[in-house]
C-alpha positions as CSV (number, residue, x, y, z in Angstrom):
1,M,-0.5,-0.1,-0.2
2,K,1.8,3.8,-0.6
3,V,2.0,5.6,2.5
4,L,2.8,9.2,2.6
5,I,5.3,10.6,4.6
6,A,5.6,14.3,5.6
7,E,8.6,15.6,7.5
8,D,10.9,18.7,7.2
9,D,13.7,17.0,9.5
10,P,15.9,14.8,7.2
11,T,17.1,12.6,9.7
12,S,13.7,11.4,10.8
13,R,12.6,11.1,7.3
14,L,15.1,8.9,5.8
15,L,14.5,6.7,9.3
16,L,10.6,6.3,8.3
17,D,11.5,6.3,4.4
18,A,14.3,2.9,5.2
19,V,11.9,0.9,8.0
20,L,8.9,1.5,5.8
21,K,10.2,0.7,2.4
22,R,12.4,-2.9,4.6
23,H,8.5,-3.8,5.4
24,G,7.0,-4.2,2.2
25,Y,5.1,0.1,1.4
26,D,5.1,2.1,-1.3
27,V,6.6,5.2,0.1
28,V,6.1,8.7,-1.1
29,A,8.6,11.0,0.8
30,V,8.0,15.1,1.2
31,T,9.3,17.9,3.0
32,D,6.4,20.4,3.7
33,G,2.9,20.6,4.0
34,I,2.3,22.2,0.8
35,E,3.8,19.0,-0.8
36,A,2.1,16.9,0.7
37,W,-1.4,18.2,0.6
38,Q,-0.4,18.4,-3.2
39,Y,-0.1,15.0,-3.4
40,L,-3.1,14.5,-1.0
41,Q,-5.5,15.4,-3.9
42,A,-4.2,13.2,-6.7
43,D,-6.5,11.0,-7.9
44,D,-3.7,7.8,-7.2
45,A,-3.1,9.5,-3.7
46,P,-2.0,7.8,-0.8
47,L,-4.6,6.4,1.6
48,I,-2.1,6.5,4.7
49,A,0.0,9.4,5.6
50,I,2.4,10.1,8.0
51,L,2.4,14.0,9.0
52,D,4.6,16.3,11.1
53,W,2.6,18.1,13.4
54,I,5.0,21.2,12.7
55,M,6.3,21.6,8.9
56,P,6.3,24.1,6.4
57,G,4.3,26.3,4.4
58,M,1.1,23.9,5.8
59,D,1.2,22.3,9.3
60,G,-0.1,18.4,9.9
61,G,-3.4,19.7,12.1
62,E,-4.2,21.8,8.9
63,I,-3.6,19.3,6.3
64,C,-6.1,17.2,8.7
65,R,-8.9,19.7,8.4
66,R,-8.8,20.0,4.8
67,L,-8.7,16.4,4.3
68,R,-11.9,15.7,6.9
69,A,-13.6,18.6,5.0
70,K,-13.8,16.8,1.7
71,Q,-16.2,14.3,1.1
72,T,-15.0,11.2,-0.5
73,P,-15.8,7.5,0.0
74,V,-12.6,6.5,1.5
75,Q,-10.9,8.9,3.3
76,T,-7.0,9.3,4.2
77,Y,-6.0,7.7,7.1
78,V,-3.4,9.7,9.0
79,I,-1.0,8.9,11.7
80,L,0.3,12.4,13.5
81,L,3.9,12.7,14.1
82,T,4.8,14.7,17.4
83,A,7.2,15.2,20.1
84,K,7.6,13.4,22.8
85,N,5.3,15.1,25.6
86,A,3.4,17.4,23.0
87,K,0.5,16.3,25.1
88,N,-1.8,19.6,23.6
89,E,-0.2,18.6,19.9
90,I,-1.6,15.5,20.4
91,V,-4.9,17.0,21.5
92,A,-5.3,19.1,19.2
93,G,-3.9,16.5,16.1
94,L,-7.1,14.2,17.0
95,R,-9.6,17.4,16.8
96,A,-8.4,18.2,13.4
97,G,-9.1,14.5,12.2
98,A,-6.1,12.8,12.8
99,N,-6.9,9.0,13.4
100,D,-3.5,8.4,15.3
101,Y,-0.4,9.5,16.4
102,V,3.1,8.2,17.1
103,T,5.3,10.2,19.4
104,K,8.6,11.3,17.8
105,P,11.7,9.4,18.5
106,F,9.2,6.7,17.2
107,V,9.5,3.4,18.3
108,R,9.2,1.0,15.3
109,E,7.2,-1.7,16.1
110,E,4.7,0.3,17.7
111,L,4.4,2.4,14.2
112,L,4.2,-0.9,12.2
113,A,1.6,-1.7,14.4
114,R,-0.6,1.3,13.5
115,L,0.7,1.4,10.1
116,Q,-1.4,-2.2,10.1
117,T,-4.2,-0.5,12.0
118,G,-4.5,2.1,9.5
119,M,-4.3,-0.6,6.5
120,Q,-7.1,-2.2,8.1
121,M,-9.3,0.7,8.2
122,V,-9.0,1.9,4.9
123,S,-9.5,-1.5,3.6
124,L,-12.8,-2.0,5.7
125,Q,-13.6,1.9,4.3
126,Q,-13.1,0.3,0.7
127,T,-15.3,-3.0,1.3
128,L,-18.0,-0.9,2.6
129,S,-17.9,1.7,-0.4
130,D,-17.9,-1.0,-2.9
131,R,-21.5,-2.3,-1.1
132,V,-22.7,1.5,-1.4
133,R,-22.0,1.4,-4.8
134,E,-23.5,-2.2,-5.4
135,L,-26.7,-0.9,-3.8
136,E,-26.8,2.2,-6.0
137,D,-26.6,-0.6,-9.0
138,A,-29.4,-2.2,-8.4
139,L,-31.4,0.5,-7.3
140,A,-30.4,2.3,-10.6
141,T,-31.9,-1.4,-12.2
142,V,-35.0,-1.1,-10.2
143,K,-35.8,2.3,-11.4
144,Q,-35.8,1.4,-14.8
145,L,-38.9,-0.3,-14.1
146,E,-40.6,3.2,-12.7
147,G,-42.5,5.3,-15.5
148,L,-45.9,4.4,-18.1
149,L,-45.9,0.6,-19.1
150,P,-48.1,0.2,-22.0
151,I,-50.4,-2.7,-21.0
152,C,-52.8,-5.1,-22.3
153,A,-55.9,-5.1,-20.7
154,N,-56.6,-8.8,-21.6
155,C,-53.8,-10.9,-21.9
156,K,-51.5,-8.5,-19.3
157,S,-48.6,-8.5,-21.7
158,I,-46.3,-5.6,-21.7
159,R,-44.7,-3.4,-24.8
160,D,-41.1,-2.6,-24.6
161,D,-39.3,0.6,-26.2
162,N,-39.3,-1.8,-29.6
163,D,-42.5,-1.8,-29.5
164,Q,-42.6,-6.0,-28.9
165,W,-44.9,-7.1,-26.6
166,N,-43.3,-9.8,-23.7
167,R,-44.9,-11.3,-21.3
168,I,-45.1,-9.7,-17.3
169,E,-42.8,-12.3,-16.0
170,D,-40.4,-11.6,-18.7
171,Y,-40.2,-8.0,-18.9
172,V,-39.9,-7.7,-15.3
173,T,-37.5,-10.6,-15.0
174,E,-35.0,-8.9,-17.6
175,R,-35.0,-5.4,-15.7
176,S,-34.7,-6.5,-12.1
177,Q,-33.3,-9.8,-9.8
178,A,-36.8,-10.5,-9.4
179,I,-37.7,-14.2,-9.7
180,F,-41.6,-15.2,-10.1
181,S,-43.1,-17.9,-8.4
182,H,-46.5,-19.0,-10.2
183,G,-49.2,-19.5,-7.7
184,I,-53.1,-18.9,-7.8
185,C,-54.9,-16.2,-5.6
186,P,-58.0,-17.1,-3.9
187,E,-60.4,-15.1,-6.1
188,C,-59.2,-16.5,-9.5
189,A,-59.3,-20.1,-7.6
190,H,-63.1,-19.3,-6.6
191,Q,-64.3,-18.6,-10.3
192,L,-61.7,-21.2,-12.1
193,Y,-62.6,-24.4,-9.6
194,P,-65.8,-23.3,-7.3
195,D,-66.4,-26.8,-6.2
196,E,-62.9,-27.0,-5.0
197,Y,-62.5,-23.9,-3.6
198,R,-65.9,-24.3,-1.4
199,Q,-64.8,-27.8,0.0
200,I,-60.6,-25.6,0.5
201,A,-62.8,-22.6,2.5
202,S,-65.0,-24.9,4.5
203,R,-61.8,-27.5,5.7
204,A,-60.3,-23.9,6.8
205,R,-63.4,-22.9,8.9
206,T,-63.8,-26.1,10.2
207,E,-60.1,-26.1,11.3
208,A,-60.0,-22.9,12.8
């Protein structure tokens, strides 16, 4: 998975880059907030970002606020880098929209564990986004059956857009996911099979 690192300190940036690449991540490393924001607006933007709290151009908190203001199906998972005892930075970053934080100097195992959590969250968002898209497609299919449908008053066939007459079962099945199960309603049963219907109705009253 692609991960963005935004860190103005060259030593910290190189360490992060080396650790992530060693564990199979596709890393994009930048030195300031402006460049980080530009990468995060791209069509193929990384879905996980490790942002330093204090950077030239734009700090990590401002990037978080801008990301959360965007309406996207899958939001960037943000891990904030802060000084070891900067509790005020941690609180401000989380309020701005960061998902997690790592203190500097970072512990490699902790960083990797938090990245793993981020990957799971992004994967869950992607799955939910796919399900929403499938539901929207299903609704679009159902909406194809809306509107005025020419139907035969006698046999109940429906005329399609090609001026062809179709059985109502064929017409609906072709345009939706409905599956027909045929039976007979009580009114038709009474008209077609009056004797049998009276026997069934009488037996039903007796059993009740």
